[in-house]
C-alpha positions as CSV (number, residue, x, y, z in Angstrom):
1,X,-26.0,69.1,-22.6
2,X,-25.8,66.4,-25.3
3,X,-23.9,63.2,-26.1
4,X,-20.8,63.1,-27.9
5,X,-21.0,60.9,-31.2
6,X,-17.7,60.1,-31.3
7,X,-18.1,58.6,-27.6
8,X,-21.4,56.9,-28.8
9,X,-19.6,55.4,-31.7
10,X,-17.1,54.2,-29.9
11,X,-18.9,52.3,-27.4
12,X,-20.8,50.8,-30.3
13,X,-17.7,49.1,-31.7
14,X,-16.6,47.5,-28.3
15,X,-20.4,46.2,-28.2
16,X,-19.6,44.7,-31.5
17,X,-16.4,43.1,-30.1
18,X,-18.6,41.5,-27.3
19,X,-21.4,40.7,-29.5
20,X,-18.7,38.1,-31.4
21,X,-18.2,36.0,-28.3
22,X,-21.9,35.2,-28.4
23,X,-22.2,34.5,-32.3
24,X,-20.2,30.8,-31.9
25,X,-23.0,29.7,-29.2
26,X,-25.9,30.8,-31.0
27,X,-24.9,29.1,-34.4
28,X,-24.1,25.7,-32.4
29,X,-27.0,25.9,-30.1
30,X,-29.2,22.8,-31.1
31,X,-32.2,23.9,-29.0
32,X,-33.0,26.3,-32.6
33,X,-33.3,25.4,-35.9
34,X,-30.6,25.8,-38.1
35,X,-32.1,28.8,-40.3
36,X,-32.8,30.7,-37.0
37,X,-29.5,30.2,-35.8
38,X,-27.9,31.2,-38.8
39,X,-30.3,34.6,-39.2
40,X,-30.0,35.8,-35.5
41,X,-26.1,34.9,-35.1
42,X,-24.7,36.9,-38.2
43,X,-27.6,39.7,-37.1
44,X,-26.5,40.5,-33.4
45,X,-25.2,43.6,-34.0
46,X,-28.5,44.9,-35.0
47,X,-30.3,43.7,-31.8
48,X,-27.7,44.8,-29.1
49,X,-25.6,47.5,-30.8
50,X,-28.6,49.6,-30.3
51,X,-29.1,50.9,-26.8
52,X,-31.5,49.2,-24.7
53,X,-33.5,51.9,-23.9
54,X,-34.2,52.9,-27.9
55,X,-34.8,48.9,-29.0
56,X,-37.9,48.2,-30.5
57,X,-40.2,45.1,-30.2
58,X,-39.0,42.9,-32.5
59,X,-35.0,43.6,-31.2
60,X,-36.6,42.7,-27.7
61,X,-37.9,39.8,-28.9
62,X,-34.5,38.5,-30.6
63,X,-32.9,39.5,-27.2
64,X,-35.3,37.1,-25.4
65,X,-34.4,34.3,-27.8
66,X,-31.4,35.0,-27.2
67,X,-31.5,34.6,-23.7
68,X,-33.5,31.4,-23.7
69,X,-31.3,29.9,-26.6
70,X,-28.2,30.4,-23.7
71,X,-30.3,29.7,-20.7
72,X,-30.8,26.1,-22.8
73,X,-26.8,25.8,-23.5
74,X,-26.0,26.6,-20.0
75,X,-28.8,23.6,-19.0
76,X,-27.0,21.7,-21.4
77,X,-23.7,22.1,-20.0
78,X,-24.9,21.6,-16.4
79,X,-26.4,18.5,-17.5
80,X,-23.3,17.1,-18.8
81,X,-21.3,18.1,-15.6
82,X,-24.6,16.4,-13.6
83,X,-23.7,13.6,-15.7
84,X,-19.9,13.5,-15.4
85,X,-20.4,13.8,-11.4
86,X,-22.4,11.1,-11.7
87,X,-20.2,8.6,-13.8
88,X,-17.2,10.1,-11.4
89,X,-19.4,8.9,-8.4
90,X,-20.0,5.8,-9.3
91,X,-16.4,5.0,-10.9
92,X,-15.1,6.0,-7.5
93,X,-17.8,3.8,-5.7
94,X,-16.5,1.0,-7.6
95,X,-12.9,2.1,-7.1
96,X,-14.0,2.0,-3.1
97,X,-15.1,-1.6,-3.5
98,X,-11.9,-2.7,-5.1
99,X,-9.8,-0.9,-3.0
100,X,-11.5,-3.0,-0.1
101,X,-11.5,-6.3,-1.6
102,X,-7.7,-5.4,-2.4
103,X,-7.0,-4.6,1.2
104,X,-8.6,-8.2,2.0
105,X,-6.7,-10.0,-0.3
106,X,-3.5,-8.2,0.6
107,X,-4.3,-9.0,4.2
108,X,-4.9,-12.9,3.7
109,X,-1.8,-12.9,1.4
110,X,0.0,-11.6,4.1
111,X,-1.5,-14.1,6.9
112,X,-0.7,-17.1,4.1
113,X,3.1,-15.7,3.8
114,X,3.4,-15.9,7.8
115,X,1.6,-19.1,8.0
116,X,3.9,-20.2,5.1
117,X,6.8,-18.9,7.1
118,X,5.6,-20.8,10.3
119,X,5.3,-24.3,8.5
120,X,8.7,-23.9,6.9
121,X,9.9,-23.3,10.5
122,X,7.9,-26.1,11.6
123,X,9.1,-28.6,8.9
124,X,13.1,-27.5,9.7
125,X,12.0,-28.4,13.4
126,X,10.8,-32.1,12.2
127,X,13.8,-32.6,10.2
128,X,15.9,-31.7,13.1
129,X,14.3,-33.7,15.6
130,X,14.1,-36.8,13.0
131,X,17.6,-36.1,12.8
132,X,18.3,-36.2,16.2
133,X,16.2,-39.4,16.5
134,X,18.0,-41.2,13.8
135,X,21.3,-39.9,15.5
136,X,20.5,-41.3,19.0
137,X,19.5,-44.7,17.6
138,X,22.5,-45.2,15.8
139,X,24.5,-43.9,19.2
140,X,22.4,-46.7,21.1
141,X,23.1,-49.3,18.3
142,X,26.2,-48.4,18.4
143,X,26.7,-48.7,21.8
144,X,24.9,-51.9,21.8
145,X,27.3,-53.7,19.5
146,X,30.5,-52.1,21.4
147,X,28.4,-53.9,24.7
148,X,28.1,-57.0,22.9
149,X,31.8,-56.8,21.8
150,X,32.9,-56.4,25.3
151,X,30.9,-58.8,26.4
152,X,32.5,-61.4,24.2
153,X,35.9,-60.1,24.9
154,X,35.0,-60.4,28.9
155,X,33.8,-64.0,28.0
156,X,36.6,-65.0,26.2
157,X,38.7,-63.8,29.0
158,X,37.0,-65.5,31.8
159,X,37.1,-69.0,29.5
160,X,41.0,-68.4,29.0
161,X,41.6,-67.8,32.7
162,X,39.2,-70.7,33.9
163,X,41.1,-72.9,30.9
164,X,44.4,-71.6,32.5
165,X,43.3,-72.8,36.1
166,X,41.5,-75.6,35.5
167,X,44.3,-76.9,32.8
168,X,47.7,-75.7,34.4
169,X,47.8,-73.8,37.4
170,X,45.5,-76.5,39.3
171,X,47.1,-79.5,38.1
172,X,50.7,-78.3,38.7
173,X,49.6,-77.6,42.0
174,X,48.2,-80.6,42.6
175,X,51.2,-82.4,41.0
176,X,49.4,-84.3,38.5
177,X,51.3,-81.9,35.8
178,X,55.2,-81.9,35.7
179,X,56.0,-82.2,32.3
180,X,56.3,-79.1,30.2
181,X,56.0,-76.7,32.7
182,X,58.5,-74.3,31.9
183,X,56.8,-73.3,27.9
184,X,53.2,-73.7,29.7
185,X,54.4,-71.4,32.6
186,X,55.5,-68.9,29.9
187,X,52.5,-68.9,28.0
188,X,50.2,-68.6,31.1
189,X,52.2,-65.8,32.1
190,X,51.7,-64.1,28.9
191,X,48.5,-64.3,28.8
192,X,47.9,-63.3,32.0
193,X,50.1,-60.1,31.0
194,X,48.3,-59.3,28.1
195,X,44.9,-59.5,29.7
196,X,45.1,-58.5,33.2
197,X,48.1,-56.2,33.7
198,X,46.1,-53.8,35.3
199,X,45.2,-56.4,38.1
200,X,48.6,-58.3,38.0
201,X,52.0,-56.4,38.1
202,X,54.8,-57.5,36.1
203,X,57.4,-58.5,38.8
204,X,54.7,-60.9,40.5
205,X,53.9,-62.6,36.8
206,X,57.3,-63.5,37.0
207,X,57.2,-65.0,40.2
208,X,54.3,-66.8,38.9
209,X,56.4,-68.1,36.0
210,X,59.3,-68.9,37.6
211,X,56.8,-70.9,40.4
212,X,54.8,-72.9,38.2
213,X,57.8,-73.7,35.8
214,X,58.6,-76.4,38.2
215,X,56.8,-79.4,40.2
216,X,55.1,-78.4,43.0
217,X,56.8,-81.2,44.7
218,X,60.1,-78.8,44.5
219,X,58.4,-75.5,45.6
220,X,59.9,-73.9,48.5
221,X,58.2,-71.3,50.5
222,X,58.4,-68.3,48.3
223,X,56.4,-70.5,45.6
224,X,53.9,-71.3,48.1
225,X,53.3,-67.6,48.8
226,X,53.3,-66.7,45.0
227,X,50.8,-69.8,45.0
228,X,48.3,-69.0,47.4
229,X,48.4,-65.2,46.0
230,X,47.9,-65.8,42.6
231,X,44.9,-68.1,43.4
232,X,43.7,-65.1,45.7
233,X,44.1,-62.6,43.0
234,X,42.9,-64.7,40.0
235,X,39.6,-65.7,42.3
236,X,39.2,-61.7,42.5
237,X,39.6,-61.3,38.9
238,X,37.5,-64.2,37.7
239,X,34.7,-62.6,40.1
240,X,35.3,-59.3,38.5
241,X,34.8,-60.8,35.0
242,X,31.6,-62.4,36.1
243,X,30.5,-59.1,37.6
244,X,31.3,-57.5,34.4
245,X,29.6,-60.2,32.1
246,X,26.4,-59.4,34.5
247,X,26.5,-55.5,34.3
248,X,27.4,-55.7,30.4
249,X,24.3,-58.0,29.7
250,X,21.8,-55.7,31.8
251,X,23.0,-53.2,30.1
252,X,22.6,-55.0,26.9
253,X,19.0,-55.8,28.0
254,X,18.7,-51.9,28.5
255,X,20.3,-50.3,25.5
256,X,17.8,-52.9,23.6
257,X,14.8,-51.4,25.4
258,X,16.2,-48.0,24.5
259,X,17.0,-48.8,20.9
260,X,13.1,-50.0,20.6
261,X,12.3,-46.7,22.1
262,X,14.6,-44.7,19.7
263,X,13.2,-46.9,16.7
264,X,9.5,-45.6,17.8
265,X,10.6,-42.1,18.1
266,X,12.5,-42.3,14.4
267,X,9.3,-43.5,13.4
268,X,7.3,-40.7,15.2
269,X,9.7,-38.0,13.8
270,X,9.4,-39.1,10.2
271,X,5.8,-39.2,10.2
272,X,6.0,-35.8,11.9
273,X,8.3,-34.4,9.3
274,X,6.3,-36.3,6.6
275,X,2.9,-34.2,7.8
276,X,4.9,-30.9,8.0
277,X,6.4,-31.1,4.8
278,X,2.7,-31.7,3.4
279,X,1.8,-29.1,5.4
280,X,4.5,-26.8,4.3
281,X,3.6,-27.6,0.4
282,X,-0.3,-26.6,1.2
283,X,0.7,-23.2,3.1
284,X,3.4,-22.4,0.2
285,X,0.8,-23.1,-2.5
286,X,-1.7,-21.1,-0.6
287,X,0.8,-18.2,0.4
288,X,1.5,-18.5,-3.7
289,X,-2.6,-18.2,-4.6
290,X,-3.1,-15.8,-2.0
291,X,-0.3,-13.5,-3.4
292,X,-1.3,-13.9,-7.1
293,X,-5.1,-12.8,-5.9
294,X,-3.6,-10.2,-4.3
295,X,-1.4,-8.6,-7.3
296,X,-4.9,-9.2,-9.7
297,X,-6.8,-7.2,-7.3
298,X,-4.1,-4.6,-7.3
299,X,-4.0,-4.4,-10.7
300,X,-7.9,-4.2,-10.9
301,X,-7.5,-1.4,-8.2
302,X,-4.8,0.9,-10.6
303,X,-7.0,0.1,-13.9
304,X,-9.9,1.3,-11.8
305,X,-7.7,4.2,-10.8
306,X,-7.4,5.2,-14.3
307,X,-11.1,5.3,-15.1
308,X,-11.3,7.3,-12.6
309,X,-9.1,9.9,-13.3
310,X,-10.3,9.6,-16.8
311,X,-13.9,10.3,-15.4
312,X,-12.5,13.6,-13.4
313,X,-10.7,14.6,-16.5
314,X,-14.4,14.3,-18.3
315,X,-16.1,16.2,-15.2
316,X,-13.4,18.8,-15.1
317,X,-13.6,19.3,-19.0
318,X,-17.4,19.7,-18.5
319,X,-16.7,22.4,-15.8
320,X,-14.2,24.4,-17.2
321,X,-16.8,24.4,-20.6
322,X,-19.3,25.7,-18.3
323,X,-16.5,28.3,-16.9
324,X,-15.6,29.2,-20.6
325,X,-19.4,29.8,-21.5
326,X,-20.3,31.9,-18.4
327,X,-17.1,33.9,-18.5
328,X,-17.6,34.1,-22.4
329,X,-21.2,34.1,-24.0
330,X,-23.0,34.4,-21.1
331,X,-21.2,37.3,-19.6
332,X,-21.3,39.0,-23.1
333,X,-25.1,38.6,-23.2
334,X,-25.3,40.3,-19.8
335,X,-23.2,42.7,-21.0
336,X,-24.7,43.4,-24.5
337,X,-28.2,43.2,-23.1
338,X,-27.6,45.9,-20.7
339,X,-26.2,48.3,-23.2
340,X,-27.3,51.6,-22.5
341,X,-26.7,55.1,-23.6
342,X,-23.9,57.1,-21.9
343,X,-24.7,60.2,-20.1
344,X,-24.8,62.8,-21.9
345,X,-21.6,65.7,-21.3
346,X,-22.7,68.7,-19.8
347,X,-22.3,72.3,-21.6
348,X,-19.4,74.5,-20.7
349,X,-20.6,77.2,-18.2
350,X,-20.2,81.0,-18.6
351,X,-19.4,83.1,-15.9
352,X,-22.4,85.1,-14.9
353,X,-22.6,89.0,-15.1
354,X,-21.8,91.2,-12.4
355,X,-25.7,91.7,-11.8
356,X,-26.1,88.0,-11.7
357,X,-23.4,87.7,-9.3
358,X,-25.3,90.4,-7.4
359,X,-28.4,88.8,-7.1
360,X,-27.2,85.5,-6.2
361,X,-25.3,87.2,-3.7
362,X,-28.8,88.6,-2.4
363,X,-30.0,86.8,0.6
364,X,-33.2,84.6,0.0
365,X,-36.5,85.6,0.8
366,X,-37.5,83.7,4.2
367,X,-39.0,80.2,4.0
368,X,-42.6,81.4,4.1
369,X,-42.2,83.5,1.2
370,X,-40.9,81.5,-0.5
371,X,-43.1,78.6,0.0
372,X,-46.2,80.9,-0.9
373,X,-43.9,81.9,-4.3
374,X,-43.5,78.4,-5.2
375,X,-47.6,77.7,-4.7
376,X,-48.7,80.7,-7.0
377,X,-46.6,79.1,-9.6
378,X,-47.6,76.6,-12.2
379,X,-45.0,73.4,-12.2
380,X,-42.9,72.9,-15.4
381,X,-42.2,69.5,-16.4
382,X,-38.0,68.7,-16.7
383,X,-38.0,69.3,-20.4
384,X,-39.2,72.6,-20.5
385,X,-36.6,73.3,-17.6
386,X,-34.0,72.0,-19.3
387,X,-35.3,73.6,-22.6
388,X,-35.2,77.1,-21.1
389,X,-32.0,76.8,-19.5
390,X,-30.1,76.0,-22.3
391,X,-31.9,78.7,-24.1
392,X,-30.8,81.1,-21.7
393,X,-27.5,79.8,-21.7
394,X,-27.1,79.8,-25.6
395,X,-28.3,83.8,-25.3
396,X,-26.2,84.2,-23.1
397,X,-23.0,83.1,-25.4
398,X,-24.8,84.6,-28.3
399,X,-24.9,81.0,-30.0
400,X,-27.9,79.6,-31.9
401,X,-29.3,76.0,-31.2
402,X,-28.0,72.9,-31.9
403,X,-29.5,70.4,-33.8
404,X,-31.1,67.0,-31.9
405,X,-28.0,64.3,-31.5
406,X,-29.3,60.8,-31.9
407,X,-30.0,59.2,-29.2
408,X,-28.8,56.0,-30.5
409,X,-25.5,54.9,-32.6
410,X,-25.6,55.1,-36.3
411,X,-27.0,51.9,-37.4
412,X,-25.4,49.4,-40.3
413,X,-27.2,49.8,-43.5
414,X,-27.9,45.9,-43.8
415,X,-31.7,45.8,-42.7
416,X,-32.4,43.2,-40.0
């Protein structure tokens, strides 16, 4: 059997393409001096273009140097990943702290806003309370004025009634007044009708006017009945006016006390409203500050998230660089370093002659005889056995022995 030259050449060309993936990494490796990088990177084909089993000591040394360089590069990439992970972790921790601060500020802002709303409601209630207290005071004061007016009117009515009784009705009845009675009686009747129409009927007042238009000496029986009835009515009216004046006086004292209480309530309501207004102003200002603080912390959280995203991007770049390195230069080196010769192709086998077939069909001797025959023959190396087999096959087909095929692909003319 032998290796096919075209197959070996194809494997060499494929390996040359693989080696080109390693060259940029070697040229950029800071672990090697610039001259060494340049020399090795431009001659990797002379190292890995040779089958592994055929490489000499210097090629193996170069391969080891490439391996250590790639290892150093991988270490640098891993260090970059570790650094990016550390920075990302630190920024995330900072982001967590800022988020906690924002959450606390946001909760404080919500509480402050609720407190401001509550203080506003309390302020509205206090204003309503003050308004109601002032309305109650106004009503009491208005009632007091009306009471005073009613008392004055009632007092005036009583005074007029008493004057009529004293200056007209009594003198006429006693006979001490007998001149101008008709006009005076008409005046007295109109006054009684105006002030006491609800008590004295118009028909009765007409009778009173006719009776008192005459002197008492000329009164008849009906006139005395009218006088008696008038006297009783006027006493009833006078007593009613006296009672009304007493009730008005008592109500006045009660209203006066209520007014003083209402004034105190108004003062208290005004003070409460003032305090509520100050509290509301403070709560509103606190809510604004809390909202401003929450907004500032929210901006910090968003800004920090950008920093975290940037750190995550750097980490991804570092991880992508490692993946690219592992799938590119490192994988290429692993493939190139393990570059071995393809297995030789077997020579075509000619059909054996009939005697050989017959011989092959002959039954084998017993195992004990085979062991004895094997023990009696000297052992042969595999190379000798391979050479004999090849010679026998060549003799059978009438071919001359072929020259030995090179174990490695053809090397470039440039020396390493």
